[in-house]
N, C-alpha and C positions, 0 to 999 in steps of 0.2 A: 372545559366543563370545568372541570375535574378545581382551575385556579377559583372560580367562583365558586366553591365546597367549601372551599380553603380561608374564604373572604367568611361566608359564612358562621362557617364555625364557631370561626376567633370574632366572628360578630357576636353569635351565642353563650360566647366563653362572657365572652364581657356583661354583657347582656346581668347572665346569671350571676355574676358577681356582683355586681353594681348594689350600693347604696339604697338605689329605691326601693331595690323586691327584697329586702333589709325585714321582718316579718316583726325587728322589737322597736316597739311605739318612738323610744325615743330617739332612735335614729332615721326614722321618715321627713319628723320636718328638716332636716337637715340635707338629706338627702333629696330632697325634692327642691332644694335651694342652688343645691348640687348641679343637682341635671337646668334648672334655670339657667344657673352662670356657665356651662358645657353651652348652654345654646344659642345664646349671646355671645361667646369667643368663637361658634360654628358659623353664627349670621353675618360675625365682617370677617371674618378671612374669608368667606361666600362674599359677597360681596368686595372687596379688595384686593382677592383675582380673581 
């Protein structure tokens, strides 16, 4: 159980500091583009594995 808790904590930290959640208007489009890029990369890795 503690392993899952650590993974959840690490994920919550990553989400908290991800640029997408930044409140500045300038960063939002770039953060969205970055999330799309990461999503495409993740899907490609899932298909390959």
